[in-house]
C-alpha positions in Angstrom: 103.6 92.7 117.1 100.9 92.7 114.5 99.2 89.3 114.1 98.7 87.9 110.6 95.1 86.9 110.0 94.5 84.4 107.3 91.1 84.5 105.7 89.4 81.2 104.6 90.3 82.1 101.0 93.9 82.8 102.0 94.1 79.5 103.9 92.7 77.6 100.9 95.3 79.3 98.7 98.1 78.3 101.1 96.9 74.7 101.3 96.6 74.5 97.5 100.2 75.8 97.1 101.5 73.3 99.7 99.6 70.4 98.2 100.9 71.2 94.7 104.5 71.5 96.1 104.3 68.1 97.8 102.7 66.5 94.7 105.7 67.7 92.7 108.5 67.0 95.3 107.5 63.5 96.3 107.4 62.1 92.7 110.7 63.9 91.8 112.3 62.5 95.0 111.2 58.9 94.1 112.4 59.5 90.5 115.8 60.7 91.8 116.1 57.6 94.1 115.2 55.3 91.2 117.6 57.1 88.8 120.3 56.9 91.5 119.9 53.1 91.7 120.0 52.8 87.9 123.1 54.9 87.7 124.8 53.0 90.6 124.1 49.8 88.7 125.4 51.3 85.5 128.6 52.5 87.2 129.2 49.1 88.8 128.8 47.4 85.4 131.1 50.0 83.8 133.8 49.3 86.4 133.2 45.5 86.1 133.9 45.7 82.4 137.0 47.9 83.0 138.4 45.2 85.4 137.6 42.5 82.9 139.4 44.4 80.1 142.5 45.1 82.3 142.6 41.4 83.3 142.2 40.2 79.7 144.9 42.5 78.4 147.2 41.5 81.2 146.6 37.8 80.6 147.4 38.2 76.9 150.6 40.0 77.6 152.0 37.4 80.1 153.8 34.1 79.2 152.7 31.0 81.1 156.1 29.3 80.6 157.4 27.9 83.9 154.4 29.1 86.0 153.5 25.5 86.9 156.7 25.2 88.9 155.9 28.2 91.1 154.4 26.4 94.1 156.5 27.4 97.2 158.3 30.5 98.6 161.6 28.9 97.5 160.5 29.4 93.8 160.5 33.1 94.2 164.1 33.2 93.1 163.5 31.5 89.8 163.6 33.4 86.5 160.0 32.4 85.8 158.8 34.0 89.1 160.9 37.1 88.7 159.7 37.6 85.2 156.0 37.1 86.2 156.3 39.4 89.3 157.8 42.2 87.2 155.0 41.8 84.6 152.4 42.0 87.4 154.1 45.1 88.8 154.0 46.8 85.4 150.3 45.9 85.1 149.6 47.4 88.5 151.5 50.6 87.7 149.7 51.0 84.4 146.4 52.1 86.1 146.0 54.0 89.4 142.7 52.2 90.0 144.5 48.8 90.4 145.2 47.8 94.0 146.4 44.3 93.5 147.6 42.1 90.6 148.2 38.4 91.0 148.1 34.9 89.5 146.0 32.1 91.0 146.0 28.3 90.4 142.8 26.3 91.0 143.3 23.2 93.1 139.8 21.8 93.6 136.4 23.0 94.7 136.9 26.4 96.3 140.5 25.8 97.1 143.1 27.9 95.2 146.8 28.7 95.6 148.8 31.8 94.8 151.3 31.5 91.9 152.7 35.1 91.9 151.8 38.5 93.3 152.9 42.0 92.5 153.0 42.7 96.2 155.1 39.8 97.6 156.7 41.6 100.5 155.4 42.0 104.0 153.9 45.5 104.7 153.4 47.1 108.1 150.2 48.8 106.9 149.1 50.1 110.3 152.6 51.4 111.0 152.8 49.8 114.5 156.3 48.5 113.9 155.2 44.9 113.7 154.2 42.9 110.7 151.1 41.0 111.9 149.6 37.9 110.3 147.1 40.1 108.4 150.0 42.2 107.0 152.0 39.3 105.6 152.4 39.2 101.8 151.1 36.3 99.7 153.8 34.0 98.2 153.8 31.1 95.8 151.9 28.1 97.2 149.9 30.1 99.8 146.4 28.8 100.1 143.2 30.8 99.4 139.8 29.6 100.5 137.5 31.3 98.0 134.1 29.9 99.0 132.5 33.3 99.1 133.5 34.3 95.6 134.4 30.9 94.0 131.8 31.4 91.2 133.4 34.4 89.5 136.9 32.7 89.9 135.8 29.6 88.2 134.2 31.7 85.4 137.5 33.5 85.1 139.2 30.2 84.1 137.0 30.2 80.9 136.5 33.9 80.0 137.0 37.4 81.3 134.8 37.8 84.4 134.3 40.3 87.3 133.0 40.2 90.8 131.5 43.5 91.9 130.3 42.2 95.2 132.7 43.9 97.7 134.8 41.3 99.5 136.0 42.4 103.0 139.0 40.0 103.2 141.9 41.1 105.5 144.5 42.0 104.8 143.4 43.2 101.4 140.5 45.4 102.5 137.2 45.8 100.7 137.8 45.2 97.0 136.1 44.3 93.7 137.8 42.1 91.2 138.3 41.2 87.6 139.6 37.8 86.2 140.8 36.4 82.9 142.2 32.9 82.0 145.9 32.8 81.5 145.8 30.6 78.4 142.2 29.8 77.4 143.3 28.3 74.0 145.7 25.7 75.5 144.6 22.0 75.7 142.4 21.1 78.7 145.3 19.0 80.2 147.7 22.0 80.1 148.8 23.2 83.5 148.1 26.8 82.6 144.4 26.1 82.0 144.1 26.0 85.8 145.5 29.5 86.2 144.0 33.0 85.9 145.1 36.6 86.4 143.3 38.6 89.1 143.0 42.4 89.2 141.6 44.0 92.4 140.3 47.5 92.8 139.3 49.3 96.1 135.6 49.3 96.3 135.8 52.9 97.8 136.8 54.0 94.3 133.4 52.8 92.9 131.6 54.2 95.9 133.2 57.6 95.5 132.2 57.8 91.9 128.7 56.7 92.7 128.5 59.2 95.5 129.6 62.0 93.1 127.0 61.1 90.5 124.3 60.6 93.2 125.1 64.0 94.7 124.9 65.7 91.3 121.7 63.9 90.6 120.1 64.9 93.9 121.3 68.5 93.4 119.8 68.6 89.9 116.6 67.0 91.2 116.4 69.6 94.0 117.0 72.5 91.5 114.4 71.0 89.2 112.0 70.6 92.0 112.5 74.2 93.2 112.1 75.5 89.7 109.0 73.5 89.0 107.5 74.4 92.4 108.2 78.0 91.8 106.7 77.8 88.3 103.7 76.0 89.6 103.2 78.5 92.5 103.7 81.4 90.1 101.0 79.8 87.9 98.6 79.4 90.8 99.4 82.9 91.9 98.9 84.3 88.4 95.6 82.3 88.2 94.5 83.8 91.5 95.5 87.2 90.4 93.7 86.7 87.1 90.6 85.6 89.0 90.8 88.6 91.2 91.4 90.8 88.1 88.4 89.3 86.4 86.3 89.8 89.5 87.6 93.4 89.8 86.8 94.1 86.2 83.3 92.7 86.7 83.0 95.1 89.7 84.3 98.0 87.7 81.9 97.2 84.8 79.0 96.9 87.2 80.0 100.1 88.9 80.3 101.9 85.5 76.9 100.6 84.5 75.4 102.0 87.7 77.3 105.2 87.5 76.3 105.6 83.9 72.8 106.1 85.1 73.9 109.2 87.0 76.5 110.6 84.6 75.7 112.4 81.3 76.5 110.4 78.2 79.0 113.1 77.1 81.0 112.6 80.2 80.9 108.8 80.0 82.1 108.8 76.4 84.9 111.3 77.1 86.1 109.1 80.1 85.9 105.9 78.1 88.0 107.5 75.3 90.6 109.0 77.6 90.2 109.2 81.5 92.6 112.2 81.4 90.7 113.9 78.6 91.3 117.7 78.9 87.7 118.3 77.6 86.5 117.4 81.1 88.0 120.8 82.1 85.8 123.8 81.4 86.2 125.5 78.1 84.1 127.8 75.9 81.8 125.8 73.6 79.1 126.8 71.1 75.9 125.0 72.0 72.2 125.1 72.5 70.8 124.6 75.9 67.3 123.1 76.5 65.2 123.4 79.7 62.1 121.3 80.0 59.7 122.3 82.8 56.8 120.2 84.0 54.0 122.8 84.6 52.0 122.4 87.7 54.4 120.1 89.4 53.9 121.6 92.8 50.1 121.2 92.6 50.4 117.7 91.3 52.8 116.6 94.1 50.3 117.9 96.6 47.3 116.0 95.3 48.9 112.7 94.0 50.4 109.9 96.1 54.2 109.9 96.2 54.6 106.6 94.3 52.1 107.7 91.7 53.9 111.0 91.3 57.2 109.2 91.0 55.8 106.9 88.4 54.5 109.8 86.4 57.8 111.6 86.4 59.7 108.5 85.4 57.3 107.7 82.6 57.5 111.1 81.0 61.1 111.8 81.6 62.2 108.3 80.3 60.4 109.0 77.1 62.1 112.4 76.8 65.5 110.9 77.5 65.2 108.6 74.5 64.1 111.5 72.3 66.9 113.8 73.4 69.5 111.1 72.7 67.9 110.5 69.3 68.5 114.1 68.5 72.2 114.1 69.6 71.4 115.8 72.9 72.6 114.8 76.3 70.6 115.1 79.5 72.7 117.0 81.9 70.6 117.5 85.0 67.2 116.7 86.4 65.6 118.4 89.4 62.1 117.4 90.4 60.0 119.0 87.6 62.8 120.1 85.4 65.3 118.6 83.0 68.3 120.3 81.3 69.9 119.0 78.1 72.9 120.1 76.1 73.2 120.0 72.3 76.6 120.3 70.7 77.8 119.9 67.1 80.6 121.0 64.9 78.2 123.0 62.7 77.0 126.0 64.8 73.5 125.8 63.2 73.2 122.0 63.6 72.8 121.9 67.3 70.1 124.6 67.2 68.2 122.6 64.6 68.6 119.4 66.6 67.4 121.1 69.8 64.3 122.6 68.1 63.4 119.4 66.4 63.8 117.6 69.8 61.6 120.1 71.5 58.8 119.5 69.0 59.2 115.7 69.4 59.0 116.1 73.2 55.7 118.1 72.9 54.3 115.4 70.6 55.4 112.7 73.1 53.7 114.6 75.9 50.4 114.6 74.0 50.7 110.8 73.3 51.5 110.1 77.0 48.6 112.2 78.1 46.3 110.1 76.0 47.9 106.8 77.2 47.6 107.8 80.9 44.1 109.4 80.6 42.2 108.3 83.6 45.3 107.6 85.6 46.9 111.0 85.8 45.8 114.5 85.0 47.1 115.8 81.7 50.6 117.0 81.9 51.8 120.3 80.4 55.5 120.7 79.4 57.1 124.1 78.7 60.4 124.3 77.0 63.1 127.0 76.7 65.9 127.0 74.1 69.0 129.3 74.1 72.0 129.2 71.8 75.4 130.7 72.2 78.8 130.3 73.9 79.0 128.8 77.4 81.7 127.3 79.6 81.2 123.5 79.3 83.0 121.0 81.5 83.4 119.8 85.0 82.6 122.0 88.0 83.9 121.0 91.5 82.4 122.0 94.8 84.8 121.6 97.7 83.5 121.1 101.2 85.4 120.3 104.5 84.2 116.7 104.4 84.1 115.9 100.7 84.0 117.2 97.2 81.2 117.1 94.6 81.7 117.2 90.8 79.2 117.9 88.1 79.5 118.3 84.3 77.5 121.3 83.0 77.3 124.4 80.9 77.4 127.6 82.8 76.9 131.2 81.7 74.3 133.6 80.4 73.2 131.1 77.7 72.2 128.5 80.3 70.5 131.1 82.5 68.5 132.4 79.6 67.3 128.9 78.6 66.1 128.3 82.2 64.2 131.7 82.2 62.6 131.0 78.8 61.3 127.7 80.1 59.8 129.6 83.1 58.3 132.2 80.7 56.7 129.6 78.5 53.1 128.8 79.3 50.5 126.3 78.2 53.0 123.8 76.7 54.8 126.2 74.4 58.4 126.2 73.1 60.1 129.6 73.6 63.5 130.2 72.0 66.1 133.0 72.3 66.9 135.5 69.5 70.2 133.8 68.7 68.5 130.4 68.4 65.9 131.9 66.1 68.6 133.5 63.9 70.3 130.1 63.5 67.1 128.3 62.7 66.3 130.7 60.0 62.9 131.7 58.5 62.0 128.2 57.4 61.5 127.3 61.0 58.2 129.2 61.1 58.9 130.9 64.4 56.5 133.4 65.8 58.0 136.6 67.3 56.8 137.5 70.8 58.7 140.8 71.0 60.9 142.0 73.8 60.1 140.6 77.3 61.4 141.0 80.8 62.7 137.8 82.2 63.5 137.0 85.8 67.1 137.7 86.8 67.9 139.0 83.3 69.0 142.6 83.3 68.1 143.6 79.7 64.9 142.9 77.8 65.1 139.7 75.7 63.6 139.3 72.2 62.0 135.9 72.2 60.1 133.6 69.7 57.7 130.8 70.0 58.3 127.6 68.0 55.1 126.0 66.6 54.5 122.4 67.6 54.1 121.4 64.0 56.3 122.0 61.0 59.6 120.5 60.0 62.8 122.0 61.3 65.6 120.4 59.3 69.4 120.7 59.7 70.7 123.7 57.8 72.3 123.3 54.4 76.1 122.9 54.4 76.5 126.3 52.8 74.9 127.9 55.9 77.6 126.5 58.3 79.0 129.1 60.5 75.7 131.0 60.9 73.6 133.0 58.5 72.2 136.6 58.6 68.6 135.6 58.1 66.2 136.5 60.9 63.1 134.7 62.1 59.9 135.2 60.3 57.4 137.3 62.3 53.8 136.1 62.1 
């Protein structure tokens, strides 16, 4: 079985999620417990008021006439008792929550006596076939010692009152009670002023309601806790993912910055605009190719220290790079003493003019750098070849058994001719092909060198030399598409 390995960062994330979950669950649990207590108190108050209301209505509906004579079991046959018992039975039947309904008379202190009871018959509650002492019904004149709940009873002689403290008195079970005076408006000396109506309810009824509400509350609290914990954990996870995304973006940006140093600007722009850009695939393009050759590189590398030689190459080629970019060119490849650049434009004459102007600027920069580094390096000579025409421009892939290598270049006879013209050039000259000269026109002041044989070129090539000085400007708009003028021969 694979073993899960938690990195320190992963462990910190787990601990953070657990801590957040506990910080949410504990307060919500305490809040649920507090709310449960508040709801329990509110329900008890609600049931207490209900009992008071039932007792009050019952007292108002009952006549006190003859009740003062009901003081012994013998009085149970009198019309006053029968009338009162029937009324108490009707009150009990009016609400399923009522367990007992009765009338009490206060004697003194916490001593009371029953006057009438809706349940005045013995009841074998445990169904054992014997009516025990605890199962005997209460009858007129039976005594009641109410020392445990005397306060609410005395209050019930004056106004509607309730006792929500459960009273476990056999044989009546655990009940809560409501009381109301039988005739609160009678004179103080009236016998009925000592009487009240009592209504009892099983405490289990209240408990059941409280339990239902408490269960609903705890379920709701659990659901809320779960949702909040999930939301909080999703927030932490999204924040972690965002942090990782930001870090990854920084890595990607850093990698792009480093890769940009090795990738031609043309490729970088195409990928930035559309990573699936079809222009990355090779296609015929009209362009001008420039090759810059550092003359005497082999001799210089033999006599100069490696670091000094590297500094020389970087200094000259860095200056050339800025110049090429300024003329809308793109450095494609560098190799020791050589540099290849591509010039493309919608106007077929524009890229030739840009390349020629760039070549002159490179020559001027070379002279300036030679002056700056006089005494440090030997004077450098830069030979340049320009060739214009159609080439396959795009990515080239080299597949090996272990890996593949991609490069973005222009291939074909135009590229090969530019490289050979750079080889042919000597003493810091700029040599251009016949097509380049045609597109530059006579105003470029080119000097014809005639037909020459170039290495690895089967046919003789007509070539021209571009003077270092003189302005080569972009052709007029009317010349777009190429003209028929040839180069001036001088």
